[in-house]
C-alpha positions as CSV (number, residue, x, y, z in Angstrom):
1,M,30.2,-60.7,62.4
2,T,32.8,-63.2,61.3
3,V,33.4,-64.2,57.7
4,L,35.7,-66.7,56.0
5,L,37.3,-65.3,52.9
6,D,37.7,-67.6,49.9
7,T,41.1,-67.6,48.3
8,N,39.9,-65.6,45.3
9,V,38.9,-62.7,47.4
10,I,42.2,-62.6,49.2
11,M,44.1,-62.8,45.9
12,D,42.0,-60.0,44.5
13,A,43.2,-57.7,47.3
14,L,46.8,-58.9,47.4
15,Q,47.3,-58.9,43.6
16,E,45.1,-55.8,42.9
17,R,43.1,-57.8,40.4
18,R,40.8,-55.2,38.9
19,P,37.9,-54.6,39.1
20,F,37.5,-57.0,42.0
21,D,40.3,-55.6,44.2
22,S,38.3,-52.6,45.5
23,A,35.6,-54.6,47.4
24,A,38.2,-57.1,48.6
25,K,40.5,-54.4,50.0
26,K,37.5,-52.7,51.7
27,L,36.6,-55.9,53.4
28,L,40.1,-56.4,54.7
29,L,40.2,-52.8,55.9
30,R,36.9,-53.2,57.7
31,S,38.4,-56.2,59.4
32,E,41.5,-54.3,60.4
33,N,39.2,-51.5,61.8
34,G,37.3,-54.1,63.9
35,E,34.0,-53.9,62.1
36,I,34.1,-57.5,61.1
37,K,36.4,-60.5,61.7
38,C,37.9,-62.1,58.7
39,C,39.5,-65.5,58.6
40,F,40.7,-68.0,55.9
41,T,41.5,-71.7,55.9
42,A,45.0,-72.7,56.6
43,S,44.9,-74.8,53.4
44,A,44.3,-71.6,51.5
45,A,47.6,-70.2,52.8
46,T,49.5,-72.8,50.6
47,D,47.5,-71.8,47.6
48,I,48.0,-68.1,48.3
49,F,51.8,-68.6,48.7
50,Y,52.0,-70.7,45.5
51,I,49.9,-68.2,43.3
52,Y,51.7,-65.1,44.8
53,S,55.2,-66.5,44.4
54,K,54.5,-67.4,40.7
55,A,53.1,-63.9,40.1
56,R,55.9,-62.2,41.9
57,D,58.6,-64.0,43.9
58,V,59.0,-66.1,47.1
59,R,60.0,-63.2,49.2
60,S,56.9,-61.3,48.2
61,A,54.8,-64.3,48.9
62,R,56.3,-64.7,52.4
63,S,55.6,-61.0,53.0
64,A,51.9,-61.4,51.9
65,L,51.5,-64.4,54.3
66,D,53.1,-62.5,57.1
67,Y,50.5,-59.7,56.5
68,L,47.6,-62.2,56.5
69,F,48.8,-64.1,59.6
70,A,49.3,-60.8,61.5
71,N,45.9,-59.4,60.7
72,Y,43.5,-62.3,60.1
73,R,43.0,-65.8,61.6
74,A,44.0,-68.9,59.7
75,V,41.4,-71.6,60.5
76,S,42.9,-75.0,61.0
77,V,41.9,-77.8,58.7
78,S,41.3,-81.1,60.4
79,H,41.2,-84.7,59.2
80,E,37.4,-84.7,59.9
81,D,37.0,-81.5,57.9
82,C,38.6,-83.3,54.9
83,T,36.6,-86.5,55.2
84,N,33.3,-84.6,55.8
85,A,34.0,-82.3,52.9
86,L,34.0,-85.4,50.6
87,S,30.3,-86.1,51.5
88,L,29.1,-82.6,50.7
89,P,27.1,-82.1,47.4
90,I,29.8,-79.6,46.2
91,D,32.0,-80.7,43.3
92,D,35.0,-78.5,44.1
93,F,36.8,-80.0,47.1
94,E,38.5,-76.7,48.1
95,D,35.0,-75.1,48.3
96,A,33.6,-78.1,50.3
97,L,36.5,-77.9,52.7
98,A,35.9,-74.2,53.2
99,V,32.3,-75.0,54.1
100,M,33.3,-77.5,56.7
101,C,35.9,-75.2,58.2
102,A,33.3,-72.3,58.2
103,K,30.7,-74.5,59.8
104,R,33.0,-75.7,62.5
105,T,34.2,-72.2,63.3
106,E,30.6,-70.8,63.1
107,V,31.2,-68.0,60.7
108,D,28.3,-65.9,59.4
109,Y,29.3,-66.0,55.8
110,I,31.8,-67.4,53.3
111,V,32.8,-64.5,51.1
112,T,33.6,-65.5,47.5
113,R,33.1,-64.4,44.0
114,D,33.4,-67.9,42.6
115,E,30.1,-68.2,40.6
116,Q,30.0,-72.0,40.8
117,F,30.6,-71.9,44.6
118,L,27.8,-69.3,45.0
119,R,25.4,-71.6,43.3
120,S,26.3,-74.6,45.4
121,K,24.3,-76.1,48.2
122,S,26.2,-74.8,51.2
123,S,25.1,-75.0,54.8
124,V,27.0,-71.8,55.4
125,P,25.6,-68.7,53.6
126,L,27.7,-67.6,50.7
127,I,28.0,-63.9,49.7
128,L,29.8,-61.7,47.2
129,P,32.2,-59.2,48.6
130,E,30.1,-56.3,47.2
131,K,26.9,-57.7,48.8
132,L,28.6,-58.0,52.2
133,L,29.8,-54.4,52.0
134,E,26.2,-53.3,51.3
135,E,25.0,-55.3,54.3
136,L,27.7,-53.8,56.5
137,D,26.8,-50.3,55.3
138,K,23.3,-50.9,56.5
139,Q,24.6,-51.9,60.0
140,Y,27.0,-49.0,60.4
């Protein structure tokens, strides 16, 4: 199973944002253990760097990105992804772009805890981190 992690899930794990960090960290660990494959959009990397550097410092942000790039795949964002995202019935462009990248890379789910995104009309299934963990527990 391959999943695309939304920025909020990655930040939950990296910044230990309680109570959300537990599920996010478990997903990352399961990816590192080979149970699932996690990826994120390359455009999310800039957001992650910015948010993390403001919360801590640039050196820590670089270290966080080093960790992400070493363990998970950054999915490229193409011109077509950007233009096609504009045509989706999703108000948040970042979310629409994630859908386009997820669709192109044929992931099974986009993992997010963004309530508005979860209610959107996505062609790729959206799932909460906790729900994905429940699904994985049933498989293993």
